[in-house]
C-alpha positions as CSV (number, residue, x, y, z in Angstrom):
1,M,1.6,33.3,-22.9
2,T,-0.8,31.9,-20.2
3,L,-4.2,30.7,-20.9
4,W,-5.5,33.3,-18.6
5,Q,-3.1,36.6,-19.8
6,A,-6.2,38.3,-21.4
7,R,-8.1,38.9,-18.7
8,M,-4.8,40.7,-17.2
9,G,-3.2,44.2,-17.8
10,A,0.4,43.3,-17.2
11,E,2.8,40.2,-17.7
12,P,2.5,37.3,-14.7
13,S,5.6,38.1,-12.2
14,E,8.6,36.0,-12.8
15,L,7.8,35.1,-9.0
16,L,4.4,34.4,-9.4
17,M,5.2,31.9,-12.5
18,A,8.1,29.9,-10.2
19,F,5.9,29.7,-7.2
20,S,2.8,28.2,-8.8
21,A,4.5,26.2,-11.7
22,S,3.6,22.4,-11.4
23,L,5.2,21.0,-14.6
24,A,7.9,20.1,-12.4
25,F,6.0,17.2,-11.2
26,D,2.7,16.7,-12.8
27,R,4.3,16.2,-16.4
28,R,3.7,12.4,-14.8
29,L,0.1,12.9,-15.4
30,A,0.8,13.6,-19.3
31,R,-0.4,10.5,-21.0
32,D,-3.6,10.3,-18.7
33,D,-3.8,13.9,-19.7
34,V,-3.6,12.9,-23.4
35,R,-5.9,10.0,-23.2
36,A,-8.7,12.5,-21.6
37,S,-8.6,15.1,-23.9
38,I,-8.7,12.5,-26.6
39,A,-12.5,11.2,-25.2
40,H,-13.3,15.2,-24.5
41,V,-12.7,15.6,-28.5
42,R,-15.2,13.0,-29.5
43,G,-17.4,14.2,-26.9
44,L,-17.2,17.6,-29.2
45,R,-17.8,15.8,-32.0
46,R,-20.5,13.9,-30.7
47,A,-22.1,17.1,-29.4
48,G,-21.7,18.9,-33.2
49,V,-19.4,21.4,-31.7
50,L,-16.6,20.1,-33.5
51,T,-17.1,18.7,-37.4
52,E,-15.3,15.5,-38.2
53,E,-12.7,17.5,-40.8
54,E,-12.0,19.4,-37.2
55,E,-12.2,16.0,-34.8
56,R,-9.3,14.1,-37.0
57,P,-6.7,16.6,-36.9
58,L,-6.9,17.1,-32.9
59,V,-7.0,13.2,-32.2
60,D,-4.1,12.8,-34.7
61,A,-2.0,15.8,-33.0
62,L,-2.8,14.2,-29.5
63,G,-1.6,10.5,-30.9
64,R,2.0,12.4,-31.9
65,V,1.8,13.9,-28.7
66,D,1.3,10.7,-26.8
67,R,4.0,8.9,-28.7
68,E,6.8,11.6,-28.3
69,I,5.8,11.6,-24.4
70,A,6.5,7.7,-24.4
71,T,9.4,7.9,-26.3
72,G,10.6,10.5,-24.3
73,T,10.9,12.9,-27.5
74,F,8.0,15.5,-26.0
75,A,9.6,19.2,-25.9
76,F,8.7,21.1,-22.5
77,A,9.1,24.9,-23.4
78,P,9.8,27.5,-20.5
79,T,6.8,29.1,-21.2
80,D,4.3,25.7,-19.8
81,E,3.0,26.5,-16.7
82,D,2.0,22.6,-16.4
83,V,1.8,19.4,-17.8
84,H,-1.6,20.3,-19.4
85,T,-0.9,23.1,-20.9
86,A,2.3,22.5,-22.7
87,I,0.1,19.3,-24.3
88,E,-2.4,22.1,-25.5
89,R,0.7,24.3,-27.2
90,R,1.7,21.3,-28.4
91,V,-1.4,20.1,-30.1
92,T,-2.1,23.9,-31.4
93,E,1.6,23.6,-33.0
94,L,0.8,20.0,-34.8
95,A,-2.6,21.0,-35.8
96,G,-3.0,24.4,-36.3
97,E,-6.1,26.8,-35.4
98,T,-7.9,23.5,-35.0
99,G,-5.7,23.2,-31.8
100,R,-7.1,26.2,-29.9
101,R,-10.5,24.5,-30.4
102,L,-9.2,21.6,-27.9
103,H,-10.1,23.7,-24.6
104,T,-13.8,24.1,-25.4
105,G,-16.2,23.3,-22.7
106,R,-13.5,22.4,-20.4
107,S,-11.5,23.9,-17.7
108,R,-8.1,22.7,-16.2
109,N,-10.4,22.3,-13.0
110,D,-12.2,19.0,-14.4
111,Q,-9.2,18.4,-17.1
112,V,-6.9,17.9,-13.6
113,A,-9.6,15.6,-11.8
114,T,-10.0,13.7,-14.7
115,A,-6.1,13.0,-15.2
116,L,-5.7,12.5,-11.6
117,R,-8.3,9.7,-11.4
118,L,-7.2,7.9,-14.2
119,F,-3.5,8.2,-12.5
120,V,-4.5,6.7,-9.2
121,R,-7.0,4.0,-10.8
122,R,-3.9,2.7,-12.7
123,E,-1.2,3.1,-10.0
124,L,-3.3,2.3,-7.0
125,A,-3.9,-0.9,-8.8
126,G,-0.2,-1.5,-9.2
127,L,0.5,-0.9,-5.7
128,G,-2.1,-3.5,-5.2
129,L,-0.4,-6.2,-7.4
130,A,2.7,-5.2,-5.4
131,V,1.4,-5.9,-1.7
132,L,0.3,-9.5,-3.4
133,E,3.4,-10.4,-4.4
134,L,5.0,-9.8,-0.7
135,Q,1.9,-12.0,0.3
136,E,3.0,-14.2,-1.8
137,T,6.5,-14.6,-0.4
138,L,5.6,-15.0,2.7
139,L,3.1,-17.6,1.7
140,E,5.9,-19.4,-0.3
141,R,8.4,-19.2,3.0
142,A,5.2,-20.1,5.4
143,R,4.8,-23.3,3.4
144,S,8.6,-24.4,3.4
145,A,8.4,-23.8,6.9
146,G,6.8,-27.4,8.0
147,G,6.8,-27.6,11.5
148,A,9.5,-25.2,12.7
149,E,9.0,-23.4,15.7
150,L,9.7,-19.6,17.5
151,P,8.5,-17.8,20.2
152,G,5.1,-16.1,20.1
153,Y,5.6,-12.8,21.7
154,T,3.6,-10.3,23.8
155,H,5.1,-7.3,25.2
156,L,8.4,-8.2,23.6
157,Q,8.4,-11.1,25.9
158,R,8.4,-14.8,25.0
159,A,4.9,-15.9,25.6
160,Q,3.7,-19.1,23.7
161,P,6.0,-21.6,20.5
162,V,4.0,-21.1,17.3
163,L,5.1,-22.7,14.1
164,L,7.0,-20.3,12.2
165,A,4.3,-20.5,8.8
166,H,1.9,-19.1,11.6
167,H,4.1,-16.0,12.4
168,L,5.0,-15.6,8.5
169,L,1.0,-15.7,7.8
170,A,0.3,-13.4,10.4
171,H,1.6,-10.5,8.6
172,G,0.1,-11.9,5.1
173,W,-3.2,-11.2,6.7
174,S,-2.8,-8.1,7.8
175,L,-1.9,-7.4,4.3
176,S,-4.7,-9.0,3.0
177,R,-6.9,-5.8,4.7
178,D,-4.5,-3.5,2.5
179,V,-5.5,-5.1,-0.3
180,D,-9.4,-4.6,0.3
181,R,-9.0,-1.0,1.1
182,V,-7.4,-0.5,-2.6
183,L,-9.9,-2.3,-3.9
184,E,-12.5,-0.6,-1.9
185,A,-10.6,3.1,-2.8
186,L,-10.2,1.8,-6.2
187,R,-14.3,1.7,-6.5
188,R,-14.6,5.0,-5.3
189,A,-12.1,6.7,-7.7
190,D,-13.8,5.1,-10.3
191,V,-15.8,8.2,-11.1
192,S,-15.0,10.7,-14.2
193,P,-15.3,14.5,-13.5
194,L,-15.0,15.1,-17.0
195,G,-17.6,17.6,-18.0
196,A,-18.2,19.4,-14.8
197,G,-16.4,22.6,-16.3
198,A,-14.6,25.0,-13.8
199,V,-17.5,25.0,-11.4
200,A,-21.4,24.8,-12.8
201,G,-20.6,22.7,-16.1
202,T,-21.0,24.1,-19.7
203,S,-24.1,25.5,-22.1
204,L,-22.4,23.3,-24.7
205,P,-24.4,20.0,-25.1
206,L,-21.5,17.5,-23.9
207,D,-22.4,14.1,-22.4
208,P,-20.3,13.2,-19.5
209,D,-21.9,9.8,-19.5
210,A,-20.4,9.2,-22.9
211,T,-16.9,10.2,-22.0
212,A,-17.0,8.5,-18.9
213,A,-17.7,5.5,-20.6
214,E,-15.2,6.1,-23.2
215,L,-12.8,6.3,-20.2
216,G,-13.6,3.2,-18.6
217,F,-15.3,4.8,-15.5
218,G,-18.0,3.4,-13.6
219,S,-20.0,6.3,-13.5
220,R,-19.9,10.3,-14.0
221,F,-20.0,13.0,-11.1
222,E,-23.4,13.6,-9.8
223,N,-22.4,17.5,-9.0
224,S,-20.1,19.4,-10.4
225,M,-19.0,21.8,-7.5
226,D,-18.4,18.5,-5.9
227,A,-16.3,16.5,-8.8
228,V,-13.9,19.7,-9.1
229,S,-13.2,19.7,-5.4
230,D,-13.1,16.6,-4.5
231,R,-9.9,14.8,-3.4
232,D,-11.0,12.1,-1.4
233,F,-9.4,9.7,-3.7
234,V,-6.3,11.0,-3.1
235,A,-7.0,10.9,1.2
236,D,-8.1,7.3,0.6
237,T,-4.9,6.4,-1.6
238,L,-2.6,8.3,1.1
239,F,-4.2,6.8,3.8
240,I,-3.7,3.2,2.0
241,A,-0.2,3.8,1.9
242,A,0.1,4.9,5.2
243,L,-1.3,1.9,7.1
244,L,0.3,-0.3,4.5
245,G,3.5,1.5,5.8
246,V,2.9,1.1,9.1
247,H,2.3,-3.1,8.3
248,L,5.4,-2.8,6.9
249,S,7.4,-0.9,9.6
250,R,6.0,-3.6,11.9
251,L,7.4,-6.3,9.5
252,G,10.6,-4.6,8.9
253,E,11.0,-4.2,12.9
254,E,10.8,-7.8,13.7
255,I,13.5,-8.3,10.7
256,V,15.5,-5.8,12.9
257,I,15.4,-7.7,15.8
258,F,15.4,-11.2,14.5
259,S,18.5,-10.8,12.8
260,S,20.7,-9.6,15.8
261,Q,22.9,-11.4,17.4
262,E,20.7,-11.2,20.4
263,F,17.9,-13.1,18.9
264,G,19.8,-14.8,15.8
265,F,16.5,-16.2,14.4
266,Y,16.8,-14.5,10.7
267,R,20.3,-14.6,8.8
268,L,20.2,-12.2,5.8
269,D,21.4,-12.7,2.4
270,D,24.4,-10.6,1.5
271,A,22.9,-9.1,-1.6
272,W,20.2,-7.9,0.7
273,A,22.3,-6.3,3.7
274,T,24.7,-3.4,3.8
275,G,28.0,-3.4,5.5
276,S,29.6,-0.6,7.6
277,S,32.0,2.0,6.5
278,M,34.3,2.0,9.3
279,L,33.6,-1.4,10.9
280,P,34.0,-4.5,8.9
281,Q,32.3,-7.0,10.6
282,K,28.9,-5.4,10.5
283,K,26.2,-6.6,8.3
284,N,23.1,-4.4,8.6
285,P,19.2,-4.8,7.6
286,D,19.0,-1.6,5.5
287,V,16.5,-2.6,4.0
288,A,13.7,-3.8,7.1
289,E,15.4,-0.2,8.4
290,L,14.0,1.9,5.6
291,A,10.9,0.1,5.2
292,R,10.2,1.3,9.1
293,G,11.7,4.6,8.5
294,K,9.7,5.2,5.7
295,A,6.4,4.7,7.1
296,G,7.2,7.9,8.9
297,R,7.4,9.6,5.5
298,L,4.1,7.9,4.2
299,I,2.1,9.3,7.3
300,G,3.6,12.5,7.0
301,H,2.0,12.9,3.5
302,L,-1.5,11.7,4.9
303,A,-1.4,14.5,7.6
304,G,-0.2,16.8,5.6
305,F,-2.9,16.5,2.9
306,L,-5.8,16.5,5.1
307,A,-4.3,19.8,6.8
308,T,-4.2,21.1,3.3
309,V,-7.6,20.2,2.7
310,K,-9.5,20.9,5.8
311,G,-10.5,24.5,5.2
312,L,-11.0,25.1,1.5
313,P,-14.4,25.8,0.5
314,L,-16.3,24.8,-2.7
315,S,-15.3,24.2,-5.2
316,Y,-11.4,24.5,-6.6
317,N,-8.9,26.5,-4.9
318,R,-5.1,26.3,-6.1
319,D,-4.0,24.6,-3.0
320,L,-5.0,21.5,-4.8
321,Q,-2.2,21.3,-6.3
322,E,-0.6,20.5,-3.5
323,D,-2.0,16.6,-4.1
324,K,0.3,15.7,-6.7
325,E,3.6,15.6,-4.7
326,P,2.7,13.4,-1.7
327,L,0.3,11.2,-3.6
328,F,3.1,10.5,-6.5
329,D,5.9,9.8,-3.6
330,A,3.7,7.8,-1.3
331,L,2.7,5.7,-4.2
332,D,6.2,5.0,-5.3
333,Q,7.6,4.2,-1.8
334,A,4.9,2.0,-0.8
335,A,5.2,-0.1,-4.1
336,L,8.9,0.0,-3.6
337,A,8.9,-0.9,-0.1
338,C,6.9,-4.0,-0.3
339,R,9.1,-5.2,-3.1
340,A,12.4,-4.8,-1.2
341,L,10.9,-6.5,1.8
342,G,9.6,-9.3,-0.4
343,G,12.8,-9.6,-2.2
344,L,14.9,-9.7,1.7
345,L,12.1,-12.2,2.8
346,A,12.7,-14.5,-0.3
347,T,16.1,-14.9,0.4
348,V,16.6,-15.1,4.3
349,R,17.8,-17.8,5.8
350,F,15.7,-19.3,9.1
351,D,18.0,-20.5,11.9
352,L,15.7,-23.4,12.9
353,E,17.8,-24.3,15.6
354,A,18.4,-21.1,17.2
355,M,13.8,-21.0,17.0
356,A,13.7,-24.3,18.3
357,K,16.0,-23.5,21.0
358,A,14.2,-20.3,22.0
359,A,10.5,-22.0,21.5
360,G,11.9,-24.8,23.6
361,Q,12.3,-23.2,27.2
362,P,9.4,-25.1,29.2
363,A,8.5,-21.9,30.9
364,L,6.4,-21.2,27.4
365,A,4.2,-24.2,27.8
366,A,2.9,-22.6,31.4
367,V,-0.4,-22.0,30.0
368,D,-0.6,-25.8,28.8
369,L,-0.1,-26.7,32.5
370,A,-3.1,-24.4,33.3
371,E,-5.3,-25.7,30.8
372,W,-4.3,-29.2,31.7
373,L,-5.7,-28.8,34.9
374,V,-8.7,-27.0,33.8
375,G,-9.5,-30.0,32.1
376,R,-9.2,-32.2,35.3
377,G,-12.0,-30.0,36.5
378,M,-9.6,-27.3,38.4
379,P,-11.1,-23.5,38.0
380,F,-9.0,-21.7,35.6
381,R,-7.8,-19.3,38.0
382,R,-7.1,-21.4,40.7
383,A,-4.9,-23.1,37.8
384,H,-3.5,-20.0,36.9
385,A,-2.3,-19.6,40.5
386,V,-0.8,-22.8,40.8
387,V,1.2,-22.9,37.5
388,G,2.5,-19.3,38.2
389,A,3.5,-20.1,41.6
390,T,5.3,-23.1,40.1
391,V,7.0,-21.2,37.6
392,R,8.3,-18.5,39.9
393,A,9.8,-21.4,42.3
394,A,11.8,-22.3,39.6
395,A,13.2,-19.3,38.8
396,D,13.4,-18.4,42.8
397,Q,15.4,-21.9,43.6
398,G,17.5,-22.1,40.4
399,R,15.7,-25.6,39.1
400,P,14.5,-26.7,36.1
401,L,11.0,-26.3,36.2
402,E,10.1,-30.0,34.9
403,E,11.0,-30.8,38.4
404,L,9.1,-28.7,40.2
405,V,6.0,-29.9,38.0
406,A,7.2,-33.2,39.0
407,E,6.7,-32.7,42.6
408,H,3.7,-30.5,42.6
409,P,0.5,-32.3,44.2
410,D,-1.9,-31.1,41.5
411,L,0.5,-31.6,38.2
412,G,3.2,-34.6,39.0
413,P,5.1,-37.0,36.1
414,E,2.4,-36.7,33.5
415,A,2.0,-33.1,33.4
416,V,6.1,-32.8,32.5
417,A,5.0,-34.3,29.1
418,L,3.5,-31.1,28.3
419,L,7.0,-29.3,28.5
420,A,8.9,-31.3,26.0
421,P,9.7,-28.9,22.8
422,G,6.9,-29.2,20.3
423,A,4.0,-30.8,22.8
424,A,2.7,-27.2,23.5
425,S,1.9,-26.8,19.7
426,A,0.8,-30.0,19.0
427,R,-1.8,-29.1,21.6
428,R,-3.2,-26.1,19.5
429,R,-6.4,-27.3,17.7
430,S,-8.6,-24.2,17.8
431,A,-9.4,-22.8,14.6
432,G,-7.0,-20.1,13.5
433,G,-4.3,-20.9,16.2
434,A,-0.8,-21.9,15.9
435,G,-1.1,-25.9,15.8
436,P,-0.1,-27.7,13.2
437,G,-3.4,-28.8,12.1
438,A,-4.8,-25.2,11.7
439,V,-2.3,-23.6,10.0
440,G,-2.3,-26.3,7.6
441,V,-6.2,-25.0,6.9
442,Q,-4.9,-21.8,7.2
443,L,-2.2,-22.4,4.3
444,E,-5.1,-23.6,2.2
445,R,-7.4,-20.5,3.1
446,F,-4.7,-17.7,2.9
447,A,-3.9,-19.2,-0.8
448,R,-7.2,-19.2,-2.0
449,R,-7.9,-15.7,-0.7
450,L,-4.7,-14.5,-2.8
451,S,-6.0,-16.4,-5.6
452,A,-9.2,-14.3,-5.6
453,D,-7.5,-11.1,-4.4
454,R,-5.3,-11.3,-7.7
455,E,-8.3,-11.7,-10.1
456,R,-9.6,-8.8,-8.0
457,V,-6.7,-6.7,-8.4
458,Q,-6.3,-7.8,-12.2
459,A,-9.7,-6.9,-13.2
460,W,-8.8,-3.3,-12.1
461,V,-5.7,-3.8,-13.8
462,A,-7.1,-4.1,-17.3
463,R,-9.5,-1.6,-16.9
464,A,-6.6,1.0,-16.2
């Protein structure tokens, strides 16, 4: 029997129940629901709605339910509409008539919202840890890269030589912004909806501040209608997963490109690559490709959820049941992608010779020639034209750029030294740039940032 059956004059249609059932996926909230239910029971006792003799069997029954869920022995019944009714049914089986008091002063509306916030607070902090693990892998590989160089690209055309460490840390810093967003979303999700009831609170003397504190929330809701209908924290989480997915996709795209024979910069470890069912010679970067592909899935979850909630009137509507499947999948896939890419990057072999050969092409130091002329008083636009014409002449005539630079009246033999492998990177002195000194500072700053971020995320893990 459903929780609302007494209002109806007929049994619910089997098709209605099949269409509206959520137990297949919301059972993932079971332990969060138990935790919130225990806080609610204690709040009922503090309010005098339950006696101590009534509180004890309810808390004991909820504790047993929690153990059954943890050990996988909890038995769901065919009549369970969702995880919340399943838990209430089992509590009533264990506590008898007292179990019927569990739902006093509470609606499934604030019950679901509370369990979901507890879940998001825990799982989002876990996603933050997964991002940090990937960042730490990038830092380790950057530290071990030493002075290795590869081309920096714009428009996928070779632009300037950069240190490999600088290139790896570029991805690390973008992930730092994802960690920032995780922490900010955790702050906004840290509000307890318990006590909001169905829409307008309750006439019983419950204390939402006390239950919020017992559940470790930073505060309680301010408006009951907003509390039961707010899913901004779900949208926040989906956006974080989507943008993180975009960052991981960019990283995956580079791995795909750099591990191709055309580039040959990355050599994938056999344990982190796949073969072909038909072509014996193949070694495929499936992890990187899947990271790239799953970004579309994560973006789709965000777009779909926003479309679901955009037209909902206050307050709760059953449409909000559609928040859970995209949320669960987004958190799972984003964390898994971080860890899979981390494993790949931890084992990839960088072909430093291939990178150095590509980075050492003289044309990549063209801007250094222009800046060398600027240092001798030539306006930059004129210097740009001089060097551009020299590069074009070298290409048109099929001659080495060094020869034309040596012959040029504005350049000459002294400027040829700027074209030597490693010379361009060594000249990079600006803060945040790709030169050795700046990258050394950057490594230290990134390591400090990681340490601070890990402390901040771990604080949320401890609270969850």
